C-alpha positions in Angstrom: 23.9 -2.5 -4.9 25.3 -5.2 -6.9 23.6 -5.9 -10.3 22.7 -9.4 -9.2 20.8 -8.3 -6.1 18.5 -5.5 -7.5 16.7 -3.0 -5.5 13.1 -2.2 -6.0 11.1 0.7 -4.4 7.2 0.1 -4.6 5.4 3.2 -3.5 1.9 3.2 -2.1 0.7 6.7 -4.0 -2.7 7.4 -2.0 -0.8 7.6 1.4 1.3 10.4 0.5 -1.5 11.9 -1.5 -3.8 12.0 1.5 -1.3 12.7 4.0 -0.9 16.2 2.2 -4.6 16.6 1.4 -5.6 16.4 5.3 -2.3 17.7 6.5 -2.3 21.1 8.5 1.1 21.5 7.8 0.9 21.5 4.2 -1.2 24.3 2.7 -1.1 25.1 -1.0 -3.4 27.2 -3.4 -3.6 28.0 -6.9 -3.6 31.7 -7.9 -7.4 32.1 -7.5 -7.4 30.2 -4.2 -8.3 27.1 -5.4 -6.9 23.9 -3.0 -3.6 22.2 -4.4 -2.2 20.8 -1.3 -2.5 17.2 -2.2 -0.9 18.0 -5.6 1.9 20.0 -4.0 2.4 17.6 -1.3 2.8 14.6 -3.3 5.1 16.4 -5.9 7.4 17.4 -3.1 7.4 14.1 -1.4 8.2 12.7 -4.9 11.1 15.1 -5.4 12.5 14.4 -2.0 12.3 10.9 -2.1 13.8 10.6 -5.4 16.8 12.6 -4.5 17.1 10.6 -1.1 17.0 7.3 -2.8 18.4 7.6 -6.3 16.4 4.5 -7.2 17.2 2.5 -10.3 13.9 0.4 -10.1 10.9 2.0 -8.8 7.0 1.8 -9.4 4.0 4.0 -8.3 1.0 2.3 -7.4 -2.4 4.5 -7.3 -5.9 3.8 -6.2 -8.7 4.1 -8.7 -11.1 1.1 -7.5 -12.9 2.3 -4.7 -16.4 1.2 -4.8 -15.8 -0.6 -8.1 -13.0 -3.2 -7.2 -13.5 -6.8 -6.9 -13.5 -6.5 -2.9 -16.5 -4.2 -3.2 -18.4 -7.1 -5.4 -17.4 -9.5 -2.5 -18.7 -7.3 0.3 -20.7 -4.0 -0.4 -19.6 -2.9 3.1 -16.0 -2.9 2.4 -14.4 0.6 2.6 -18.1 1.9 2.8 -16.6 4.5 5.3 -14.8 6.3 2.5 -16.1 9.0 0.2 -15.4 9.4 -3.4 -13.1 12.5 -4.3 -14.9 15.8 -5.0 -14.3 17.8 -8.2 -11.2 19.6 -7.0 -9.6 16.5 -5.4 -10.2 14.5 -8.5 -8.5 17.3 -10.4 -5.3 16.9 -7.9 -5.4 13.0 -8.5 -5.2 13.5 -12.0 -2.0 15.6 -11.6 -0.6 13.3 -9.4 -0.6 10.9 -11.8 0.8 13.3 -14.4 3.5 14.3 -12.2 4.8 10.9 -11.8 4.9 10.5 -15.9 6.8 13.8 -16.0 9.5 12.4 -13.4 10.0 9.3 -15.5 8.2 7.0 -12.8 6.4 3.8 -14.0 3.0 4.0 -12.7 0.0 1.6 -12.4 -3.7 2.0 -11.5 -6.8 -0.2 -11.9 -10.4 0.0 -11.6 -10.4 -3.8 -10.3 -7.5 -4.2 -8.0 -6.2 -1.7 -5.4 -2.8 -0.1 -5.1 -1.7 -2.8 -2.7 -2.6 -5.6 -5.2 -0.5 -3.7 -7.7 2.5 -3.5 -5.1 1.9 -7.3 -4.3 1.9 -8.4 -8.0 4.9 -6.4 -8.5 6.9 -7.5 -5.8 6.0 -11.2 -6.7 7.1 -10.5 -10.4 10.6 -9.3 -9.7 11.0 -11.9 -7.0 10.4 -14.7 -9.3 13.0 -13.1 -12.0 15.5 -12.9 -9.2 15.0 -14.5 -5.8 17.4 -12.0 -4.3 15.7 -8.9 -5.2 15.3 -6.6 -2.0 11.6 -5.4 -2.2 11.1 -2.0 -0.3 7.5 -0.7 0.1 7.1 2.8 0.7 4.0 3.2 2.8 2.5 3.4 6.5 -0.2 1.1 5.5 0.2 -2.1 7.9 -1.6 -4.4 5.5 1.3 -4.4 3.4 3.5 -6.1 5.9 2.0 -9.6 4.5 4.2 -8.8 1.3 7.8 -9.3 3.6 9.6 -12.4 2.6 13.0 -12.0 4.0 14.7 -9.7 6.3 16.3 -7.6 3.5 12.4 -6.6 2.6 10.8 -4.0 4.5 7.8 -1.6 4.6 9.1 1.8 4.8 6.9 4.5 6.2 9.0 7.2 4.8 7.2 10.3 6.4 7.7 8.8 9.7 11.2 7.2 9.2 10.3 3.8 10.2 10.9 0.4 8.7 9.3 -2.9 9.6 11.6 -5.5 8.7 10.6 -9.5 8.9 11.7 -9.6 12.5 10.0 -6.2 13.7 6.7 -7.5 12.0 6.6 -10.7 14.1 7.4 -8.7 17.2 4.7 -6.1 16.6 2.1 -8.2 15.6 3.1 -11.8 17.2 2.6 -13.5 13.8 4.4 -13.9 10.5 3.7 -11.7 7.3 2.3 -14.9 5.9 -0.3 -15.1 8.6 -1.2 -11.4 8.6 -4.3 -12.1 6.2 -5.6 -14.7 8.8 -4.8 -12.3 11.9 -7.0 -9.7 10.2 -9.6 -12.3 9.0 -9.9 -12.9 12.6 -9.8 -9.5 14.1 -11.2 -7.5 11.5 -9.8 -4.0 10.2 -12.1 -1.2 11.2 -10.4 1.0 8.7 -11.4 -1.1 6.0 -14.8 -2.2 7.2 -13.7 -5.6 7.7 -15.7 -7.4 10.5 -13.5 -10.3 11.3 -15.1 -12.8 13.9 -16.8 -11.3 16.8 -15.1 -11.3 20.1 -12.0 -12.2 18.7 -9.3 -9.5 19.1 -5.4 -9.4 18.8 -4.6 -11.5 21.9 -6.8 -14.4 20.9 -6.0 -14.2 17.2 -2.2 -14.3 18.0 -2.7 -17.2 20.5 -4.5 -19.2 17.7 -1.9 -18.4 15.1 0.9 -19.5 17.3 -0.7 -22.7 17.5 -1.9 -23.1 13.9 -0.8 -22.3 10.8 -3.8 -20.4 9.2 -7.5 -20.1 9.4 -8.1 -23.4 7.5 -5.9 -25.0 10.1 -7.7 -23.6 13.0 -11.1 -24.6 11.5 -9.5 -28.2 10.8 -9.1 -28.3 14.7 -11.8 -26.7 16.4 -11.9 -29.4 18.8 -8.5 -28.6 20.0 -9.2 -25.0 20.0 -11.9 -25.6 22.9 -8.9 -27.1 25.2 -6.2 -24.4 24.4 -5.0 -22.3 27.4 -7.0 -19.5 26.2 -9.5 -17.5 28.2 -13.0 -18.4 27.2 -11.6 -21.1 24.9 -14.6 -23.3 24.7 -16.8 -20.0 23.6 -14.2 -19.2 21.3 -14.5 -22.8 19.7 -18.3 -22.0 19.3 -17.9 -18.5 18.1 -15.5 -19.5 15.5 -17.8 -22.3 14.4 -20.7 -19.8 14.1 -18.6 -17.3 12.2 -16.7 -19.4 9.7 -18.2 -17.8 6.3 -17.1 -14.4 7.9 -14.0 -15.5 8.8 -13.0 -16.7 5.5 -14.5 -13.5 3.7 -12.6 -11.3 6.2 -9.5 -13.4 5.4 -10.2 -12.9 1.5 -10.8 -9.2 1.9 -7.5 -8.6 3.7 -5.5 -11.0 1.3 -3.5 -9.0 -1.1 -3.5 -10.3 -4.7 0.0 -11.1 -5.6 -0.8 -12.8 -9.2 -3.5 -11.9 -11.7 -4.3 -13.3 -15.2 -6.1 -10.2 -16.6 -4.0 -9.4 -19.6 -5.5 -5.9 -19.6 -3.8 -4.9 -16.4 -0.4 -3.7 -17.5 1.2 -4.3 -13.8 0.1 -8.0 -14.2 2.8 -8.4 -16.9 5.4 -5.9 -15.9 9.0 -7.0 -15.6 11.9 -5.5 -13.8 12.8 -3.6 -17.0 9.7 -1.8 -17.0 10.3 -0.7 -13.5 13.4 1.4 -14.6 13.2 4.9 -13.5 13.3 7.2 -16.9 14.7 10.8 -17.1 12.6 13.6 -15.8 11.2 16.0 -18.2 12.0 19.4 -17.6 10.0 21.3 -20.2 6.9 19.3 -19.2 7.5 20.0 -15.3 7.3 23.6 -16.0 4.4 23.4 -18.1 2.8 21.3 -15.4 3.6 24.0 -12.8 2.0 26.8 -15.0 -1.1 24.4 -15.9 -1.9 24.2 -12.5 -1.3 27.7 -11.5 0.7 27.2 -8.4 1.5 30.4 -6.5 4.9 32.1 -6.8 6.2 30.5 -3.5 5.3 27.0 -4.1 6.4 27.2 -7.6 9.6 28.5 -6.4 9.8 25.6 -3.7 9.2 22.8 -6.4 11.6 24.3 -9.0 14.3 24.5 -6.4 13.8 20.9 -5.2 13.6 19.8 -9.1 16.8 21.6 -9.5 18.4 19.6 -6.7 17.3 16.4 -7.8 20.4 15.0 -9.2 22.7 16.7 -7.0 24.7 15.0 -4.0 
């Protein structure tokens, strides 16, 4: 890749940590039988990913804001279907942060902002510095499609080997990436306990957003909504009017933050230089394997992947 067109990988860590934790195909224990599947699976993912992509610029975004982030203050119901990690998983999450440092991976976390916001802010920052930067988001989370700005960008579900580019997103959802927060504001998102507008599903939301630019534009033209060729258009206009605060709140919850003012958040001022991949620390890697007491079979598997990290 030419130097004038940087390629930046932004990794949503939680997806790959919890996929490993809950997967029936990933099973790892320490020497005493303690669960290590999340830590083993995430470490294995990183080693395989780094060998395959050989990134120059990369960042790992961790989630630490469950029940304490700004969205929870806006809506106590937000992600109320989640549970805080137990002691064992908390230990593994700490290990996941440690292994990123050992591999020389720039990593960020926040008690206020989610991993999506970290990714959004970093993407915005590198694009402002160089508009030709290619942003590749590593996640299967559909919410992140709103960050795609050009055809060169994509959201890459690495384990599923599926890449969503700009045209793929428009074809799949019927709205542009920029309209995706409005789309979720209308239909809601049960995964994150975002209610949306009652009775508005994907078909109606898509029809509205193909006619109007965003939620504000919809509400500025409610008189037109009632005459659109949408099934139940008159009732839809009334429902929208009655649920305007809910629509706005739902959109706010679904919108990824791409710029922050808080100087205490390291990711808010990160530059492309800060996202350079460092060198892995071999000594600390083997200390890591010993500290977490991986069984010999898992230790050997990770060691083999580590030794092959720089091979062709």
